[in-house]
SERO-4910 file (N, C-alpha, C, O; in steps of 0.05 Angstrom, whole numbers):
BEGIN
 pado doro    nc1    nc2    nc3   cac1   cac2   cac3    cc1    cc2    cc3    oc1    oc2    oc3
  Met    A   -376    652   -301   -387    637   -279   -387    607   -287   -379    590   -271
  Glu    A   -395    601   -311   -395    573   -320   -367    562   -321   -363    539   -314
  Lys    A   -347    578   -330   -320    569   -330   -310    562   -304   -295    542   -301
  Lys    A   -317    579   -283   -307    573   -257   -321    546   -245   -308    530   -231
  Thr    A   -346    543   -251   -360    520   -242   -348    495   -255   -344    474   -241
  Leu    A   -342    496   -281   -330    474   -293   -302    468   -282   -295    444   -279
  Glu    A   -287    489   -276   -260    484   -265   -262    472   -237   -246    454   -230
  Asn    A   -280    481   -221   -286    470   -195   -293    439   -195   -285    423   -178
  Phe    A   -308    433   -217   -317    404   -221   -293    387   -228   -290    365   -218
  Phe    A   -276    398   -245   -250    380   -251   -230    381   -227   -214    363   -223
  Leu    A   -232    402   -211   -213    402   -189   -220    379   -170   -202    372   -155
  Arg    A   -244    368   -168   -252    346   -151   -236    322   -156   -229    307   -137
  Phe    A   -228    318   -181   -214    294   -189   -183    297   -188   -168    277   -193
  Gln    A   -174    321   -182   -146    324   -178   -136    314   -152   -150    318   -132
  Arg    A   -113    302   -149   -104    292   -126    -81    309   -113    -63    318   -127
  Val    A    -81    312    -87    -60    325    -73    -40    303    -65    -47    284    -51
  Thr    A    -16    305    -74      4    284    -70     16    286    -43     13    307    -30
  Leu    A     29    267    -33     44    266     -8     67    287     -8     73    299     12
  Asn    A     80    289    -31    101    310    -34     92    338    -29    105    354    -17
  Glu    A     68    344    -40     56    371    -36     48    376     -7     49    399      2
  Lys    A     40    356      8     32    358     35     58    362     52     59    377     72
  Ile    A     79    348     45    105    350     57    116    379     53    127    392     71
  Phe    A    114    389     30    121    417     24    107    438     41    118    458     49
  Phe    A     81    432     45     65    451     61     72    448     90     75    470    102
  Thr    A     75    427    103     82    426    132    111    434    136    118    448    156
  Lys    A    128    428    119    158    434    123    162    465    122    175    476    139
  Asn    A    149    476    102    152    506     99    136    520    119    143    542    127
  Leu    A    115    509    127     98    523    148    114    525    174    113    545    188
  Val    A    130    503    180    146    505    205    166    526    202    171    541    221
  Val    A    179    529    179    199    550    174    188    578    179    200    595    193
  Met    A    164    583    166    151    608    168    142    615    196    145    638    205
  Ile    A    131    596    212    124    599    239    147    607    257    145    625    274
  Arg    A    170    594    251    195    600    265    205    629    258    217    643    275
  Ala    A    201    638    235    208    663    227    189    685    235    193    709    228
  Gly    A    167    677    251    150    699    263    129    707    243    115    726    249
  Ile    A    125    694    221    104    701    204     77    692    213     75    668    219
  Pro    A     57    708    215     31    700    224     19    676    207     23    675    183
  Leu    A      4    657    220     -5    633    209    -22    636    183    -18    622    164
  Ser    A    -39    655    183    -56    662    159    -39    671    136    -42    663    113
  Glu    A    -20    687    143     -2    698    121     16    677    109     21    675     85
  Ala    A     25    659    128     42    637    121     26    618    101     36    610     80
  Val    A      3    611    109    -13    593     91    -19    607     65    -20    594     44
  Gly    A    -24    632     65    -28    647     40     -4    647     22     -6    646     -3
  Ile    A     20    649     34     45    648     16     48    622      4     56    620    -19
  Leu    A     42    600     20     45    573     11     25    567    -12     31    552    -30
  Ser    A      1    578    -10    -19    574    -30    -11    584    -57    -18    573    -78
  Ser    A      4    608    -56     14    620    -80     37    605    -94     43    608   -118
  Gln    A     51    588    -76     76    574    -86     68    545    -96     83    534   -112
  Thr    A     45    534    -88     38    508    -98     28    509   -127     14    527   -136
  Lys    A     36    487   -143     27    486   -171      2    472   -174    -12    473   -195
  Asn    A     -6    457   -153    -31    442   -154    -56    460   -149    -60    472   -128
  Lys    A    -71    462   -170    -94    481   -170   -112    475   -147   -120    494   -133
  Lys    A   -119    450   -142   -137    442   -122   -127    448    -94   -141    459    -77
  Phe    A   -101    442    -90    -88    447    -64    -85    478    -59    -87    488    -36
  Arg    A    -81    491    -81    -79    521    -80   -107    534    -69   -108    552    -52
  Lys    A   -128    522    -80   -155    531    -73   -161    526    -43   -171    542    -28
  Ile    A   -153    502    -36   -157    492     -7   -142    510     11   -153    519     31
  Leu    A   -117    516      6   -101    531     23   -110    562     24   -106    575     45
  Lys    A   -121    571      3   -134    599      2   -159    599     21   -164    618     35
  Asp    A   -175    577     19   -198    575     38   -191    572     66   -204    583     84
  Ile    A   -169    558     71   -159    555     98   -149    582    109   -154    589    132
  Lys    A   -137    596     93   -125    623    100   -148    642    107   -146    658    125
  Ala    A   -171    640     92   -194    656     98   -207    648    123   -217    666    137
  Asp    A   -208    622    129   -219    612    154   -203    623    178   -214    631    198
  Ile    A   -176    621    176   -159    628    199   -164    659    203   -166    668    226
  Glu    A   -165    675    183   -169    703    185   -197    710    197   -202    731    208
  Gly    A   -217    690    195   -242    693    205   -245    682    234   -266    681    245
  Gly    A   -222    674    245   -222    665    273   -225    635    277   -228    626    300
  Ile    A   -224    620    256   -226    590    257   -197    578    260   -178    586    247
  Ser    A   -196    558    276   -170    546    283   -161    531    257   -177    524    240
  Leu    A   -134    526    254   -122    511    233   -134    482    230   -139    472    208
  Ala    A   -137    470    254   -147    442    256   -175    439    246   -182    420    232
  Lys    A   -193    458    254   -220    458    246   -223    464    216   -240    453    202
  Ser    A   -205    482    207   -206    487    178   -198    465    160   -212    459    140
  Ile    A   -177    452    166   -168    429    151   -184    404    152   -183    387    135
  Ser    A   -200    403    174   -219    381    178   -241    380    157   -255    360    154
  Lys    A   -245    402    143   -264    404    120   -255    388     97   -271    383     79
  Tyr    A   -229    380     95   -217    367     72   -207    339     80   -183    334     81
  Pro    A   -224    320     86   -213    294     97   -198    278     75   -183    260     81
  Asp    A   -204    283     49   -190    269     27   -161    279     24   -145    267     11
  Val    A   -155    303     37   -129    315     34   -114    312     62    -91    304     63
  Phe    A   -128    318     82   -117    319    108   -132    296    127   -154    302    137
  Pro    A   -120    273    130   -132    251    145   -138    259    175   -131    280    184
  Glu    A   -150    241    189   -158    246    216   -133    250    234   -131    267    252
  Ile    A   -114    233    229    -89    237    246    -77    264    243    -66    276    263
  Phe    A    -78    276    218    -67    301    212    -82    322    230    -70    337    246
  Val    A   -109    321    228   -125    340    241   -123    340    272   -121    360    285
  Asn    A   -122    315    282   -120    312    313    -93    321    324    -91    333    345
  Met    A    -71    313    307    -45    324    318    -42    355    316    -29    367    334
  Ile    A    -53    367    297    -52    397    295    -68    410    316    -62    431    327
  Glu    A    -93    395    322   -110    407    341    -96    405    369    -98    425    384
  Cys    A    -83    384    376    -68    382    401    -47    402    401    -43    415    421
  Gly    A    -31    405    378    -10    424    375    -19    453    382     -5    468    396
  Glu    A    -42    460    371    -53    487    375    -60    492    404    -54    513    416
  Gln    A    -72    471    417    -81    473    444    -59    474    464    -61    488    485
  Ser    A    -37    459    459    -14    459    475      8    481    470     27    484    485
  Gly    A      3    495    447     22    516    440     48    504    428     69    516    428
  Gln    A     45    478    418     69    466    404     63    458    376     71    436    367
  Leu    A     50    476    361     43    471    335     67    466    317     65    449    299
  Glu    A     90    480    321    113    478    306    125    449    309    133    436    290
  Lys    A    126    440    334    136    412    340    118    392    326    128    373    315
  Val    A     93    396    327     73    376    315     77    377    285     76    355    273
  Leu    A     80    399    272     84    401    244    109    388    236    110    376    214
  Glu    A    129    390    252    156    376    247    152    346    248    164    332    231
  Glu    A    136    335    267    132    308    269    116    297    247    120    275    238
  Leu    A     96    313    238     81    305    215     98    303    189     95    284    174
  Thr    A    115    323    185    133    323    163    152    298    162    156    284    142
  Asn    A    164    294    186    180    269    188    166    244    184    177    226    171
  Gln    A    143    241    193    125    217    190    119    213    159    122    191    148
  Met    A    110    235    146    104    233    117    129    227    101    126    213     81
  Lys    A    152    236    108    176    231     95    183    201     96    190    188     77
  Arg    A    180    190    120    186    163    124    165    144    110    173    123     99
  Ser    A    140    153    109    120    138     95    128    139     63    124    119     49
  Arg    A    138    161     54    143    165     26    167    147     19    167    135     -3
  Ala    A    187    147     37    211    130     33    205    101     32    217     87     15
  Leu    A    187     91     49    179     62     50    162     56     26    165     35     15
  Ala    A    145     73     16    128     68     -7    147     67    -32    143     50    -50
  Ser    A    167     85    -33    187     85    -54    202     59    -57    205     48    -79
  Lys    A    211     49    -34    226     26    -33    209      1    -41    218    -17    -55
  Leu    A    185      1    -33    166    -20    -39    161    -22    -69    161    -43    -81
  Lys    A    156      2    -81    151      4   -110    177     -7   -126    174    -21   -146
  Arg    A    200      1   -118    225     -6   -131    228    -36   -127    237    -50   -146
  Ala    A    221    -47   -105    225    -77   -100    205    -93   -117    213   -114   -127
  Leu    A    181    -83   -121    160    -98   -136    163    -94   -167    154   -110   -183
  Ala    A    177    -72   -175    178    -65   -204    189    -88   -220    177    -95   -240
  Tyr    A    213    -99   -212    225   -120   -228    208   -145   -232    204   -154   -254
  Pro    A    199   -157   -209    184   -183   -211    157   -177   -228    150   -194   -244
  Leu    A    145   -155   -224    119   -151   -239    126   -145   -269    111   -153   -287
  Phe    A    146   -134   -274    156   -131   -303    162   -156   -316    154   -160   -339
  Val    A    176   -175   -302    184   -201   -310    155   -218   -316    152   -230   -337
  Ile    A    138   -216   -297    113   -231   -299     97   -221   -324     87   -236   -340
  Phe    A     96   -195   -326     83   -183   -350     95   -192   -375     79   -198   -394
  Ile    A    122   -193   -379    133   -202   -403    129   -231   -407    126   -240   -430
  Met    A    128   -246   -387    122   -277   -389     95   -280   -400     91   -298   -417
  Ile    A     76   -264   -393     48   -266   -402     46   -258   -430     33   -271   -446
  Ile    A     59   -236   -438     58   -226   -465     71   -247   -485     60   -253   -506
  Val    A     94   -259   -476    109   -279   -492     91   -303   -495     89   -313   -517
  Gly    A     78   -312   -473     59   -336   -475     36   -331   -494     30   -348   -511
  Ile    A     24   -308   -492      2   -302   -511     11   -301   -540     -3   -310   -558
  Phe    A     35   -289   -544     47   -287   -570     53   -315   -582     48   -321   -606
  Ala    A     64   -333   -565     69   -359   -574     44   -376   -580     45   -392   -599
  Leu    A     24   -372   -567     -3   -388   -569    -16   -376   -594    -30   -390   -608
  Thr    A    -13   -350   -600    -29   -337   -622    -14   -340   -649    -27   -347   -668
  Phe    A     12   -336   -650     27   -333   -675     46   -358   -680     47   -368   -703
  Ile    A     60   -367   -660     81   -388   -664     67   -416   -667     70   -430   -687
  Leu    A     51   -423   -645     40   -450   -644     21   -456   -668     23   -478   -680
  Pro    A      3   -438   -676    -13   -444   -700      1   -453   -725     -9   -470   -740
  Lys    A     26   -441   -729     41   -450   -753     53   -478   -749     57   -493   -768
  Ile    A     60   -486   -723     72   -511   -718     48   -532   -716     53   -556   -720
  Thr    A     24   -524   -708      2   -541   -705     -5   -557   -730    -10   -581   -729
  Ser    A     -5   -542   -752    -10   -555   -780      8   -577   -784      1   -599   -794
  Ile    A     34   -572   -778     55   -593   -785     51   -617   -766     52   -640   -775
  Leu    A     46   -612   -740     41   -633   -721     17   -650   -727     18   -675   -725
  Glu    A     -5   -637   -736    -29   -652   -743    -26   -670   -766    -40   -690   -768
  Glu    A     -9   -662   -785     -3   -679   -808     13   -703   -804     14   -722   -820
  Met    A     26   -703   -782     44   -728   -774     26   -749   -768      6   -745   -755
  Asn    A     32   -773   -777     17   -796   -771     27   -810   -745     35   -834   -745
  Val    A     27   -794   -723     37   -804   -698     18   -796   -676      5   -775   -678
  Glu    A     17   -811   -654      0   -805   -632     14   -781   -617     38   -782   -610
  Leu    A     -2   -761   -614      9   -736   -602      7   -738   -570    -13   -747   -559
  Pro    A     29   -731   -556     28   -732   -527      6   -714   -516     -2   -694   -529
  Leu    A     -3   -719   -491    -23   -703   -478    -14   -673   -476    -31   -656   -480
  Thr    A      7   -668   -470     17   -640   -468     15   -627   -493      8   -603   -493
  Thr    A     20   -640   -515     19   -626   -542    -10   -622   -550    -17   -602   -563
  Lys    A    -29   -642   -543    -58   -638   -550    -67   -615   -534    -82   -598   -545
  Ile    A    -60   -612   -509    -69   -590   -492    -61   -563   -503    -77   -545   -506
  Leu    A    -36   -561   -510    -25   -536   -522    -38   -530   -549    -45   -506   -554
  Ile    A    -42   -549   -566    -55   -545   -591    -84   -535   -586    -93   -515   -598
  Gly    A    -98   -548   -567   -126   -540   -561   -127   -513   -550   -145   -498   -557
  Leu    A   -109   -506   -532   -107   -479   -519   -101   -458   -542   -113   -437   -542
  Ser    A    -82   -465   -559    -74   -446   -583    -99   -441   -600   -104   -418   -607
  Lys    A   -115   -462   -606   -138   -458   -623   -160   -442   -610   -174   -426   -622
  Phe    A   -161   -447   -584   -181   -432   -569   -175   -401   -567   -192   -384   -570
  Val    A   -149   -396   -563   -141   -368   -560   -143   -354   -587   -150   -330   -587
  Thr    A   -136   -367   -610   -139   -354   -635   -165   -352   -647   -170   -333   -663
  Lys    A   -184   -371   -640   -210   -370   -652   -232   -358   -633   -250   -345   -641
  Arg    A   -228   -363   -606   -247   -355   -587   -236   -340   -564   -246   -341   -542
  Gly    A   -214   -326   -569   -199   -312   -549   -217   -291   -534   -214   -285   -510
  Tyr    A   -235   -279   -550   -251   -258   -538   -269   -269   -515   -278   -254   -498
  Phe    A   -275   -296   -516   -290   -307   -492   -271   -306   -467   -279   -298   -445
  Leu    A   -248   -314   -471   -228   -312   -450   -223   -283   -439   -218   -279   -416
  Leu    A   -223   -264   -459   -221   -237   -451   -246   -228   -434   -243   -214   -414
  Ile    A   -268   -235   -443   -293   -226   -429   -295   -239   -401   -304   -227   -382
  Ala    A   -286   -266   -400   -285   -280   -374   -266   -268   -355   -271   -267   -331
  Leu    A   -242   -258   -366   -222   -245   -348   -233   -220   -338   -229   -214   -314
  Val    A   -246   -203   -354   -258   -178   -346   -279   -182   -325   -280   -168   -305
  Ile    A   -296   -203   -329   -318   -207   -309   -305   -216   -284   -313   -207   -262
  Phe    A   -286   -233   -286   -272   -243   -261   -259   -221   -247   -260   -221   -223
  Ala    A   -245   -203   -261   -231   -180   -248   -251   -162   -237   -246   -150   -215
  Tyr    A   -274   -158   -249   -296   -140   -237   -308   -152   -211   -311   -138   -191
  Leu    A   -313   -180   -212   -324   -192   -190   -304   -194   -166   -313   -191   -143
  Phe    A   -278   -198   -171   -259   -198   -153   -254   -170   -140   -248   -168   -116
  Tyr    A   -257   -149   -156   -257   -123   -146   -278   -115   -127   -274   -102   -106
  Arg    A   -302   -123   -135   -327   -119   -117   -323   -135    -92   -328   -124    -70
  Phe    A   -314   -160    -93   -311   -177    -69   -291   -166    -51   -294   -167    -26
  Ser    A   -270   -154    -63   -247   -144    -46   -257   -118    -31   -246   -112    -10
  Lys    A   -277   -105    -40   -287    -79    -29   -308    -86     -6   -314    -68     10
  Thr    A   -318   -110     -5   -335   -116     17   -318   -124     42   -295   -132     40
  Lys    A   -332   -120     65   -317   -123     91   -307   -151     92   -284   -155     98
  Lys    A   -325   -172     87   -318   -200     88   -295   -209     69   -278   -225     74
  Gly    A   -297   -196     46   -279   -202     23   -252   -192     30   -232   -206     26
  Lys    A   -250   -164     40   -225   -153     47   -212   -169     69   -187   -173     69
  Tyr    A   -229   -177     89   -217   -191    113   -204   -219    103   -183   -228    111
  Phe    A   -221   -232     86   -210   -257     76   -185   -255     60   -166   -270     64
  Leu    A   -184   -236     42   -160   -231     25   -136   -222     43   -113   -230     38
  Asp    A   -141   -205     63   -119   -194     80   -107   -217     97    -83   -219    103
  Ser    A   -127   -237    104   -119   -260    119   -101   -278    104    -80   -288    114
  Leu    A   -108   -281     77    -95   -298     59    -66   -287     52    -47   -302     51
  Val    A    -65   -261     48    -40   -249     42    -19   -251     65      5   -252     59
  Leu    A    -29   -250     90    -10   -252    112      2   -280    116     22   -284    130
  Lys    A    -10   -299    103      0   -327    103     20   -333     80     32   -355     80
  Leu    A     23   -316     61     42   -320     39     70   -319     48     77   -304     66
  Pro    A     87   -333     38    116   -332     44    128   -305     36    119   -293     17
  Ile    A    148   -296     48    161   -270     44    141   -246     45    144   -229     62
  Ile    A    121   -245     27    103   -223     24     88   -218     52     85   -196     62
  Gly    A     77   -242     62     62   -241     88     79   -229    110     69   -212    126
  Gly    A    104   -236    113    120   -227    134    126   -197    129    126   -182    148
  Leu    A    130   -189    106    134   -161     97    111   -142    106    115   -121    117
  Ile    A     88   -152     99     61   -136    104     59   -135    135     50   -114    145
  Lys    A     65   -156    149     63   -154    178     83   -133    190     76   -118    208
  Lys    A    107   -133    180    126   -114    189    119    -84    182    123    -67    199
  Ile    A    109    -80    158     99    -53    149     76    -43    167     76    -20    175
  Asn    A     56    -62    174     34    -53    191     43    -48    219     33    -30    233
  Leu    A     64    -64    229     74    -58    255     88    -32    258     87    -19    279
  Ile    A    103    -23    235    115      1    233     96     24    235     99     43    251
  Lys    A     74     22    218     53     42    217     40     44    244     36     66    253
  Phe    A     34     22    258     21     20    284     39     36    303     31     56    314
  Ser    A     63     28    307     82     40    327     87     69    321     86     85    339
  Arg    A     92     75    296     98    104    289     74    122    294     78    143    305
  Thr    A     50    114    286     25    131    289     17    132    318      9    153    329
  Phe    A     20    111    331     13    109    361     31    129    376     21    147    390
  Thr    A     57    127    373     76    144    387     73    174    379     76    192    395
  Ser    A     67    179    354     64    207    345     39    219    359     40    241    370
  Leu    A     17    206    359     -9    215    371     -6    218    400    -16    238    412
  Leu    A      6    199    413     10    200    443     28    223    451     23    236    471
  Ala    A     50    227    434     67    250    441     54    277    436     63    297    448
  Ser    A     34    277    418     20    302    411     -2    308    432    -15    329    431
  Gly    A     -7    289    450    -28    293    472    -55    283    465    -74    290    478
  Val    A    -58    267    443    -84    257    437    -92    235    457    -76    217    463
  Pro    A   -117    236    467   -124    215    487   -120    186    476   -123    181    452
  Leu    A   -115    167    496   -107    141    489   -129    125    472   -123    111    453
  Val    A   -154    129    480   -175    117    465   -177    126    436   -180    110    417
  Lys    A   -176    154    434   -178    165    409   -153    158    391   -155    156    366
  Thr    A   -131    156    403   -106    147    389   -108    120    377    -98    116    354
  Phe    A   -120    102    390   -124     74    376   -145     76    355   -142     62    334
  Gln    A   -164     91    358   -186     94    337   -172    107    310   -177     99    288
  Ile    A   -156    128    314   -143    138    291   -124    121    280   -122    119    255
  Thr    A   -107    107    296    -86     90    286    -97     67    271    -84     57    252
  Ser    A   -121     57    278   -133     34    263   -139     42    234   -139     25    216
  Thr    A   -145     68    229   -152     78    203   -128     80    184   -130     79    159
  Val    A   -103     82    197    -78     87    183    -69     59    170    -58     58    148
  Leu    A    -75     37    186    -65     10    177    -78     -1    153   -102      4    149
  Ser    A    -63    -15    136    -72    -23    110    -87    -51    113   -104    -57     97
  Asn    A    -79    -66    131    -91    -93    134   -114    -95    153   -111    -87    176
  Ser    A   -137   -106    144   -161   -104    160   -159   -120    187   -173   -115    206
  Leu    A   -142   -140    187   -138   -157    212   -126   -139    234   -134   -139    257
  Tyr    A   -105   -123    225    -93   -104    243   -112    -81    251   -112    -72    274
  Gln    A   -127    -72    233   -148    -50    237   -167    -59    260   -172    -45    279
  Glu    A   -176    -84    256   -196    -95    276   -183    -98    303   -196    -90    323
  Lys    A   -159   -109    306   -147   -112    333   -139    -87    346   -141    -84    370
  Val    A   -129    -67    329   -122    -41    342   -147    -26    350   -147    -14    371
  Leu    A   -167    -27    334   -192    -16    342   -203    -26    369   -213    -11    386
  Ser    A   -200    -51    372   -208    -66    397   -194    -55    422   -203    -57    444
  Leu    A   -170    -44    416   -154    -33    438   -166     -9    451   -165     -4    475
  Ser    A   -179      6    433   -192     31    443   -218     23    463   -225     38    481
  Gln    A   -229     -1    458   -251     -8    476   -239    -20    502   -249    -13    524
  Phe    A   -218    -37    500   -207    -48    523   -193    -28    541   -197    -30    565
  Thr    A   -177    -10    531   -163      9    546   -181     30    560   -174     41    581
  Ser    A   -205     33    547   -225     51    560   -235     39    587   -246     53    604
  Lys    A   -233     13    589   -242     -2    613   -217     -7    633   -220    -19    655
  Gly    A   -194      3    626   -172      4    644   -154    -23    637   -136    -30    653
  Val    A   -159    -37    617   -142    -60    609   -117    -50    598   -118    -31    583
  Thr    A    -94    -62    604    -68    -53    593    -65    -62    563    -77    -82    554
  Ile    A    -50    -46    548    -47    -51    520    -32    -78    515    -40    -93    498
  Ser    A    -11    -83    530      4   -108    527    -12   -132    531     -8   -152    517
  Ser    A    -32   -133    552    -47   -156    557    -67   -162    533    -73   -185    527
  Val    A    -75   -140    520    -92   -145    497    -76   -157    473    -84   -176    460
  Leu    A    -54   -144    468    -37   -152    445    -27   -181    448    -22   -194    428
  Lys    A    -24   -191    473    -14   -219    476    -33   -238    466    -26   -261    461
  Lys    A    -60   -229    460    -80   -249    452    -77   -253    422    -89   -272    412
  Tyr    A    -61   -236    408    -58   -240    380    -27   -244    372    -16   -226    360
  Pro    A    -15   -265    380     14   -268    375     22   -270    346     45   -265    338
  Asp    A      1   -278    329      6   -280    299     11   -254    287     26   -251    268
  Leu    A     -3   -233    300     -2   -207    289     18   -189    302     32   -173    289
  Phe    A     21   -191    329     39   -175    345     60   -193    358     54   -205    379
  Pro    A     84   -194    347    104   -212    359    111   -206    389    103   -185    400
  Leu    A    124   -224    401    129   -224    428    146   -199    436    142   -186    457
  Ile    A    165   -193    418    181   -169    423    165   -143    427    171   -127    444
  Ile    A    145   -140    410    128   -116    412    113   -116    438    113    -96    452
  Thr    A    100   -138    446     84   -139    470    101   -135    495     93   -121    514
  His    A    126   -147    496    143   -143    518    153   -116    520    157   -107    542
  Val    A    158   -101    499    169    -75    498    146    -57    508    151    -39    524
  Ile    A    121    -60    499    100    -44    506     94    -49    537     89    -30    552
  Glu    A     95    -73    545     91    -79    576    110    -65    592    102    -55    612
  Ile    A    137    -63    584    159    -50    599    153    -20    598    156     -6    617
  Gly    A    145    -11    574    139     18    571    116     28    588    116     50    599
  Glu    A     95     10    591     73     16    608     80     17    637     70     34    652
  Arg    A     97     -2    646    106     -3    675    125     21    681    122     33    703
  Thr    A    143     28    663    162     48    668    154     78    660    165     98    668
  Gly    A    133     79    644    123    105    634    139    116    611    137    139    605
  Thr    A    154     98    598    171    106    575    161     95    549    177     88    531
  Leu    A    136     93    546    125     78    523    131     92    497    137     77    478
  Glu    A    131    116    494    138    131    469    167    126    462    173    119    439
  Thr    A    185    129    481    214    126    477    221     98    468    235     94    448
  Ile    A    210     79    482    218     51    478    207     41    450    220     25    436
  Leu    A    182     50    444    170     42    420    187     53    395    187     41    373
  Gly    A    199     77    399    217     88    379    239     69    369    246     67    346
  Asp    A    250     55    390    272     35    384    260     13    368    273      4    350
  Val    A    235      4    373    224    -18    358    218     -9    330    222    -24    311
  Ile    A    210     15    327    205     25    300    231     24    283    231     15    260
  Glu    A    252     33    295    280     34    282    287      6    275    296      2    253
  Phe    A    283    -15    291    290    -42    287    276    -52    263    288    -62    244
  Tyr    A    247    -49    263    232    -59    241    237    -45    215    235    -57    193
  Glu    A    242    -19    216    247     -4    191    274    -15    178    275    -19    154
  Asp    A    295    -20    194    317    -30    185    314    -59    172    326    -66    152
  Asp    A    296    -75    187    291   -101    177    277   -101    151    283   -118    133
  Val    A    257    -83    148    242    -80    122    259    -70    101    258    -79     78
  Asp    A    277    -51    108    295    -39     87    312    -61     73    315    -63     49
  Glu    A    323    -79     93    340   -103     84    324   -123     66    332   -132     45
  Thr    A    299   -128     76    281   -146     60    276   -136     33    278   -151     13
  Leu    A    269   -110     30    263    -97      5    288    -95    -13    286    -99    -37
  Thr    A    310    -89      0    334    -89    -16    340   -115    -28    348   -117    -51
  Asn    A    336   -136    -12    342   -164    -22    319   -178    -36    322   -201    -46
  Phe    A    297   -164    -38    271   -176    -48    277   -188    -78    270   -211    -85
  Thr    A    290   -171    -93    293   -180   -123    310   -205   -123    304   -223   -138
  Ser    A    332   -206   -107    349   -230   -106    334   -256    -94    340   -279   -101
  Ile    A    315   -249    -78    299   -272    -66    280   -283    -85    275   -307    -86
  Ile    A    267   -264   -101    243   -273   -118    255   -281   -145    241   -297   -158
  Glu    A    277   -272   -154    289   -278   -181    292   -308   -185    284   -317   -207
  Pro    A    304   -325   -166    305   -352   -172    278   -365   -175    275   -384   -191
  Leu    A    260   -357   -162    231   -368   -166    219   -363   -193    207   -380   -205
  Leu    A    224   -338   -202    215   -331   -229    228   -346   -250    216   -354   -270
  Ile    A    255   -351   -246    272   -366   -266    261   -395   -269    259   -406   -291
  Val    A    254   -406   -244    245   -434   -243    217   -436   -258    214   -454   -274
  Ile    A    199   -417   -253    174   -417   -265    177   -413   -296    164   -426   -311
  Leu    A    193   -395   -304    199   -390   -333    211   -415   -346    203   -422   -368
  Gly    A    231   -428   -330    243   -453   -341    222   -477   -346    224   -492   -365
  Ile    A    204   -479   -326    184   -499   -327    166   -495   -352    161   -514   -367
  Ala    A    156   -470   -355    140   -464   -376    153   -469   -405    141   -480   -423
  Val    A    178   -459   -407    193   -465   -432    198   -495   -436    196   -505   -459
  Ala    A    203   -510   -416    208   -539   -417    182   -553   -427    184   -570   -445
  Ile    A    160   -546   -415    134   -558   -423    129   -552   -454    123   -570   -469
  Met    A    133   -528   -462    126   -521   -491    147   -535   -510    141   -544   -532
  Ala    A    172   -536   -500    192   -550   -518    186   -580   -522    186   -591   -544
  Leu    A    180   -592   -499    173   -622   -499    148   -626   -515    145   -647   -528
  Ala    A    129   -608   -513    104   -612   -529    109   -612   -558     96   -626   -574
  Ile    A    129   -595   -565    134   -592   -595    154   -614   -605    151   -626   -627
  Ile    A    174   -619   -589    196   -638   -597    188   -667   -595    198   -683   -611
  Ser    A    170   -675   -576    163   -703   -571    149   -714   -596    158   -736   -604
  Pro    A    131   -702   -610    118   -715   -634    139   -718   -656    140   -739   -669
  Met    A    156   -698   -659    177   -700   -681    196   -725   -673    203   -741   -691
  Tyr    A    203   -728   -648    219   -750   -641    207   -777   -645    220   -796   -653
  Ser    A    178   -777   -639    165   -802   -644    164   -809   -675    164   -832   -683
  Leu    A    162   -788   -691    160   -792   -721    188   -801   -730    189   -816   -750
  Val    A    209   -794   -720    236   -802   -729    240   -830   -722    253   -844   -737
  Gln    A    229   -839   -699    232   -867   -691    216   -886   -708    223   -909   -710
  Thr    A    194   -876   -720    178   -893   -737    190   -896   -765    183   -914   -780
  Ile    A    207   -878   -772    219   -879   -799    239   -900   -802    250   -903   -824
***
């Protein structure tokens, strides 16, 4: 009994990955098509997953279905694994008799999210690695190389340039009182983390990020893709419009987009058109989006026409991420060059002055 309790405690900290959820929805579609009863299909999938937490969840879901509880109601007990969009789409699929179609849509949506996240990680890996190496080299130079040169520079009977004095002072501080810097960095990181978790802090940081060159534009496009993709998926599944916007707002990563999309649920409930609301926020929703939605509302082809917009932005983001390294690389080289030049001048200048005095 104690062993089981301990195991359940550790299972709380285990994460169900996106790949495992894709495996679940993808294979569940195949089994439903093959005529396997839903509870039996879920039971088979629970035995095939290697994730202990997910296996236990699927076993509980199987028991719920056998007890007469719907799949949507059963998975709603696990919001950390199955988000609101997942639950609502499956609920609509069960009510309309199109569960297979909804599960296919969920699988495709998760696959696209996985592909986008993978490309984003690959694009950021190189610049982050270079920045990390630059920091390590800088610390190494200040801690081991400069102290050896400092003693020689201080023995010279010449006036040291300001850059040399600053580097020497910084080197002495890092070697003798570096722990103060470390403590300060830890405190700053903690305070920054706490600030970023507050509503005002997140809103401020999200606003700031959107103004950054390259990065800001990329984040806007990613949020527009998430908005369009989630909106069309929920609408196609039969989720009411007001509820659709409420769920879509939770999927978006930027708090500015979350706020504006959530406001759509309030406006549309009063009969206001989507396009007229989005036109108020041209910085977040480009003219192409608002015009496309306006045409879709007039012609009743909103789902179809937004699909073309998603494809356009996905291609644009793919191209940006592919070229991201080549875009950011020159900037990193310039920063590295400036840092090396400052350090070289700080060391060479006193020696040059000494040679001139001889």
